[in-house]
N, C-alpha and C positions, 0 to 999 in steps of 0.2 A: 504494500500500500504506500503510494508516494506521500512523503511528508512535506508539507508546505508551511513555511514560517510567514505569518502576516504581521507586518510592523506598521502600526498607525496609532497616533495619539488620540484619535476619536473613537470612543467606545462603540458608538453606533455602527461605524463603518467596519470595525473589527468583527463585531458580532454578525453583521450582515454577510460579509465575505466568508466568515467561518461557516455559517449555515449553508450557504450556496455550495461551498467546496466540500463540506462533509456529506451533503446530499449526493455529490458526485463520487463519493467513495474515497476521498482523500483524508489523510491524517493531518490535522491542522493544529499548529501551535501559535499562540498569540503573544505579541510583545507590544507594550504601550509606549515605549520610547527606545532610544538607541542603546542605552545601558542594558536593558532587558534583551534587546536583539543581540548584542555582543555576547552576553552570557549564554544565550540559546545557541548561537553559532559555535561557540567554543566547546559547548557540551557535546554537540553532535552536528554534523553537516546535514542541512536539510536538502531535499531534492529540488526545491524552488523557494525563492524569497520574493514576496510582494512587499515593496519598500516605499513608504510614503516619503516625500521630499521634505515637507515642512513639519518639523517636530520641535518641541520646546527645548530639549537639552542639546542634542546634536542633530543637525539636519541630515537628510538621507544621502545627499551628495557627499558630504564629509565622511559618513559611515562607509559609503561605497568605496571612496578613496582609501580608507583605512584597510578594508578587506583586500583591495587590490594590492596595496603596498605590503601587506602582511602575508601574501600568498594564499589568502582565504577566499578569493573570488573565483573558486573553482566549482561553483554551482550557478545556474541561471538566476538572474535577478531582473525582475520587472518593476520599474519605477511607477509611482502613482502620485498624482497631484491635481488640484483644482485650480492652481494659480501659476503654474510654471510657464516660462517662456520657451520659445523654440530653441534659444541658445542653451537653456538649462537642459532640455532634452538631448541636444547634440552633445553637450558636455558629458552627460551621463552615459551616452553611447560610447564616447571616446574612452571613458574610464573602464567600461566593460559591461554596462547594463545591456540586456538583450532586447528589451522592449519598453514602451512607455504607454501608460494608460491615463487618460484624462478623466477626472471626476466631474460629475457623477458617472460611475462605471456601469455600463449596461451588462446584463448577465451574459449575453452571447459573446460580447467583446471580451469579457473576463475569461470565459471558458475557452475561447479560441486562443487567447494569449497563454493561458496555463497549459493547454495541450501542446502548443508550439514549443514552449519552454521545456516541458517534461520530455518531449521527443528529442530535444537537443541533449539532455542528460548531463551527467558529470563531465566536466572537462578538466584536463590537467592544469595545475597551477602554472602561471606563466612568469618566467624570469625569476629574479631573486628579490630579497627584501629591499624596499625603498623607503624614502623619508615619508611617503604618504601614510605609512603605518602609524606614525607618531602624532597623536591627536592633541596631547596636552601642550600648553605653552612652554617654551624653552628653546634652547639653542638649536635643536634639530628642526623645529618648526621654522625658526628664523632663517636657517640655511635654505630650507625648502622655498620660502618666500623669495629670498634673494635669487635662487636658481630660476624660479618661474619668471621673475622680472627680467632677468638677463636673457633667457631663452625666448621671451616674447619679442625681443629685438634682434637677436642674433642666433643663427643656426650653428655657429662655431663657438665653443667655450673651452678654455683651458682651466683645469683645476690645479691650483698651486697648493702643495701640501708639504708639511714636514714629514719625515719618516713616521710610520705608524698612523697614517691618515685613514679617513673613511671615504675615500674617493669613489669606490665602487658603489657604496650605499647611496652616495649623492647622484652618481651617474645613472643608476637604475631608476631614479625618480624622473628622468627625462623620457623614459620609454612609454609609448602609448600602448594601451591594451591590444593584444593581438598582432602587433607590428614587430618586425625583425630586430634582432640585436646581433650585431656583427663585430666580433673582436678582431681588430686588425693585427694584433700581435700573434694570433694563432694561425695565420695563413702565410706560408712561405712563398706563395706564387704571386705573379703580377696581378694587380687588381683590374678587372675588365669593366666595361660599361654595362655588360649584361648582369654582372654581380650587383652593381649599384642599382640597376633597375629592379632586380628582384628584392632588394632591401628597401624599396621605396616606402616612405612613411616611418621608417625605423631609425635606430640609433647606431652610429659607428663609434667604436670605443677603443681606447688605448690606455691601459693602466699606468704605464711608465714610458715616456718618450725615450729615455736613455737606453731602454732594452731593445728597441727596434733595430733590425738590420737595415743596411742601406736601402735594400729593395722595399722593405716595409715603410721606411721613411718616405720614399717616393710614392708608395701607395697612398699614404695618408695625405700628402700634399696634392696628389692627383684627385682624391675624393673631395678635399677641401674646396677645390675649384668648381665642383659640380653639385653642391648641396642643394641649391635652389632648383636645379633642373630635375633632380630625382626626389625632391621633398624629403631630405635627410637632415639629421642632426649629427654633428661630430663633436664628441666630448673626449678630450685627452687630458691626461694628468702627468705631473712630474714633481719630483722633489728637488730638481736641479734648476739652476739659473740658465738664462739664455746663453751666456758665455761658456758655461760648462757643457752645454749641449753642442755648441759650435765646435768645441775642442774634441767632442766625441764624433764629429763628422757630419753634423746637421747642416743643411743649407741655411745660411744666415737670413736670406730674404724670406724664405718660407717660414722660418721661426718668428720673424717679425709679425707675420699675420697671425700665427698661433698665439702669440703673447699679447695680441691687441685687445682681446676680451678675456679677462681672467677672474676667477673667483677663488678667494682664499678658503681653504678647507682645513679645519682643525684636526689634530690627531686625537686618538683616544685618551692620551695623557691629559688633554685639555677638556675632556668630556667625561671625567670619572663618574660624575653623578648620573650620566645618561647610560653608562655601561649596563647596569641591571636591566633597564628597559630594552636596550638593544638585544641583550642576550635572551630575554624572555620572548621577544618577537622572532628572533632567529630560531628558537626552539619550536615555536608554533609553525613557522614557515617550513622548517625541515620535516615536521610531522605531517603537514598538509601535502607536501610533495612526496610523502611516503618514504623518505630517506631514513627516518628513524621512527620508532614507536612513540606514542603519545606519552610525554613526560612533563614534569613541572619542577621548578627550582624551589628549594626552601629559601626563606629570607636570609638565612646565614650564608647559603651558597651564593646568592646574588651579591651579598656584601663582600664575600671573598673574591668574586670576579671583579667587583668595583675596585678593590685594593691592588689588583695586579697591574703592572706597568704597560702591558700590551705593546711591546716595541714593534711587533709585526703588524700592528693595526687591525683593521676590520677582518682581514683574511685569517689572521691568527685567532681572533675571537670566534669567528665562525667555525674554524676547525676544532677549537676547544669545546664549543657547545655541541657539535656533532659527536665528538669523541665521548663526551660525558653522557650524552643520551644513549649512545650505543652500548656503553659499558655499564649503565645503571642496572642494578639488580631489582629495583622496585620502581614504582611510579614517580617517586620523589628523588631528585638529585640533591644530595646533602653537601654540607661544608667540607666534610672529610673527602668526599669524591673530588671536589675542586682542588683541594690541597695535594691529594695524591697525583693528580694530573699535572698541576702547575709547579709544584715544588716537591718532586719525589725525594724520599729519604736519602740523605747523603749528597744531594745535588750541590749544596753550598760548599761542601768540603772538596768537591771536584773542581771548583772554579780556580783558575790561575790566580795567584795572590794579587790583590789590588785591581782585578778586573771586575767591573760592575756586571751583575746578572743581565741587565737590560742590553748590554753590548754583546754578550755571548749568545743571546737569544736572537740576534738579528741575522738576516740572510748574510752569506759570506761577504758579498761585495760591500754591503752597508756596514758590516762589522769591521772590515778592513779600512774603510774610509773613516769610521769613528776612531779606530785606533791611531791611524795616521794623523788625524787632526789633533788628538791628544799628544802624540809623540812630538810633532813639530811645534805645537804651541808651548810645550814644556821647554824644549831646547831654545826656542826664540826668547822666552822669558829668562831662562837661565843665562844666556849669553848676551842679554840686552839687545836683541835684534840684530846682532852682528852676522851678516850673511856669509862672510868668509869662513868664520868658525862653523857656522851651520853646514856649509857645503863640505867642509873637511870632516865634520862629525858624521854626516849622512852618506858621504861618498858620492854625492850627486853633482853633476856639472851645473854651473850657475844658472844657465838658461833653463835647464830642466827643473831646477829647484824653484825658480821664480814661478814657472808654470804650475808646478805641483802645489805650491802655496796658494796660488790664485784659485785653482780648482777646488781646494779645500776651504776656500773662503777666509783664508788667513792673511791675504794681501789683496788690495784693491786693483 
């Protein structure tokens, strides 16, 4: 028996829809506001949701965005409203709503929409976690607002981030429901016009410009010139300056365009209070995509996650959440589970003397850069900035030394 969740703040409408649908043999659950709808959706995925747009606590469009951003929009949703504009209906469809019913809703129109939606059935969750999942006021919502403002004016956006950033979480927020997501760093072949045409309406993505091969750099710049033609967005991220990327072989003229419109993205170290919320949403999204069984974090476990440095950023946090869910022996993931994963017994004793745990946890390239920065900074201070002594100490030729210091941000 299909289960239908009816979400509407008007009791009379809820009861009327419930009576009609139950007479047709459906199992109906009612929710009077968004909070009740969230609880019902998290308890069990319905086969269909009839969702009112105008509600007193959180409007239906916002709730739809939350579900989409959380990987929970994997059931058909039909929006309902007596006052919505065409723009609102279009927005709901872009987010992922299947249909739109105008109040007062005629019985035949209702039953036709329900039949169509149930025939579509369960669909797989699309994409990864995005900022749309975070409804409460705070830095994540502020980043989403800035992102939306910038993308309204530009198809090309550079995400500037320190190591340990949340760039993928931000970039996923630019994806339109049902549209392609093309990672330019995963394709070793030349980018063709046919590929761009198939990706129309979607997002082209690069997590770190510095990791692209020469061919992939050309692919990215090739795509950047054709965004309007194929209705594409291009989001690229980097932890490096333009000068550092030029030193790595990037075309300076091409980089100028990439750096023209940029958004600063904080790292998880600057978002410690948001880490529990991100982790909880990641756990939900992984369960919805059936990568893990349904689990929940204890309050103490979430606090332990908040206290961790997360030098590997969003990717490290996602990997930890997935590992904790897969290894959990019960429904609840506890504080001890987190400590066993993030700080195994004897780990601190294995660390080289004087080396911070956040450095040893970095990817090799970033760990090497962090060490080199500490090494050169130490000797510069020790010798009073004397370059002759530093060259002798390091065994580097002066020109190479100057370039190395510039790359590390120790010289202008």
